N, C-alpha and C positions, 0 to 999 in steps of 0.2 A: 356455508354456500357460496361460489364463486364471485368474485364483481364480475357485472357485464363490462367486456370491454367496450370502450367507444368506436370504434372501427367495426363491432358487431352490429351495436344498436346504428349505426349509419345503414348498414348492408339491408337491414332489415326493413328498414325505414325506406331506403330505395326500391328492396322487393314489391313493398306495398304499392308504393307509387308505380311501378311498374306493371303490378296488375293491374290498377287501375288503367293506367294507358295502354296495357295492353287488354285490356277487356274492354275499353269503350264503352263504357257505361253495362257492363256485362253479357258483351257479345263476345263470343269465341274467335272474333276476326282479329289475327295478328299479324301488324306489318315489319317487314325485317329492319326498315329505318327505326325503328321504337328498341327494336332487340340490338343491335349494332349500338344507338346511344349510350343504352343501360350497361352494356358490355364494357364500350369504352369511358364511361363514368367508373364502373366497378374496378377496373384494371388502374386509373389514374389515383384513386382512393386507396388501394394496395400497394402502388409504388408508390405516393407520398406518406404511408403509413411506417413502411419497413423502410424507407431513407432515413424518416425522422428517427427509429430507433437504434439504425446504422450508427447517424450520426451524433446522437448524443451518446452511444457508446463509445465511439471515437473521441468524444471529447472528455468523456470523464478519464479515458485512459491515459488523454494528454495531459490532466495537471495532476496526476496523482502521483507524491513523492515515491522515489526507488533510492530506499538507504541502504548503504553496503557499508562495511564495515574493513577497515585495512590494519594490520599489527606493522610495527617497524620495532627492531630490535637490533640493537649492536652488541656482540659480545667483546670488542675492542674497548669502548667504553664504558662498557655496562649499562646501557639505556635502551627503555622499553617505553614505546609509544600506542597505544589505539587513538586510529580517529574514524570518524564517521563520514560517509560522503553522501551527500542527496542528489544522485543522478538524472533527478527527475524533473518535470517545471512546476511542479506544485512543490507549495512551504509543507513540512513536516509540523503540525501543532501538537501541543503537549507533550512534548519530546522528554522521554522519561528513560533512564537506564538504570539497569540491575543486572548486579552477573550472580549466578547460580554456582554454588559448590556442594557437593555431596548433596543435593535436594533442599537446603537452606540458600534462600534468597538473600542477597546483601545489596544496600547503596554504592554507590562508589567511595563513600568516607569509610564506611565499615568495610569493605573490601581490602581497601588500603590498610584500616589497623587491624585487617586480620594479619596482610602482607606483613607489615611490621612485627604482628606479636609473631609469627611462624618464622620471619627470617631473617629480624634484627630493622634497626633504624636504617635508614637512605631517604633520601630525597625523594619528594612524592608533590605530585600537583593533580590535579581531577578538575571538572566542569564540565557542564552539559548545558545547550540553550533549551531554552522555550521553545522558543520555534526554531527548526532549522531550514533556513532558506532554500530554495530551488537552487541547483548547482552549486551548492557550496559544501564546504569540506570544516570541521572543527576536530578538533584535538580533545579527546576525550579524559585522557588520562597517560601521563608519564611519569617514569620513576627513573632513578638512577642509582644502582648497587653501588657499594663499597668496594667489592671486589668480586673473582670470579665464582668464587664458592657461593656467593650470596646471591650473584644472578643465575647460577644455575638451581640454588631453593626456588628461585621465584620462578624460572622458568617450569621448573616442575609443578609447582602448584599452580599457573596458568593454565598446565594441558588437564587439569581437571576441571578447569572451570568453563561456563558460558556464559556470555554475552547476551542480554535481552533488550531489546528496542521496544518500548510502545511509544506509539503514536497516533494523532488522526489526521489524516485529509480533512481539504476544505467542504468537502461532501458529508461531512462529521462519519465518515468510515474510519473505525476503530483498525489499527493493524501491531502485530507484534510479531519481530523477526528474533530468530535467535540463533546466534554461531559459533563454532566452535574456539575457543582462545589456546592460543598454543603455538607459536608459529615454530618452525623448523628449522 
């Protein structure tokens, strides 16, 4: 069973009162001024109701985080980095990052261990905040390969990877964003 909407309840009450006013002690005499007043009241309530719904939706959209990733790779000095940006005006809470390779999910540390095992030792650094503030950028992962061959191996592995970001908005809505990795 569907929950009764507040505006529907108010409209029913107003119709009952209008019936009493229009009926005027259960006579069938109808005054035009009563109908005009009832119509104006219903129009006012409907504008207020729909205006409130629109303003609430605009408010929720205005404080929702908008997360995007940015990759930076330089083949001259063999460096690679992943940055996450919050372009929204609301913070991203419970921020978590994972990387998916061949349907296997890895944390950042697990992914870097897999890269080192597959490509050899290299300089690596990773971190992710618990909360990504509004209009902020954070470096999630960076690495520096030893030579061009190792850099190409890392690049090939990144092409098979997917970057997964999970976070919660301040309205307790949960989001999951997926991005392909592997810069060109």
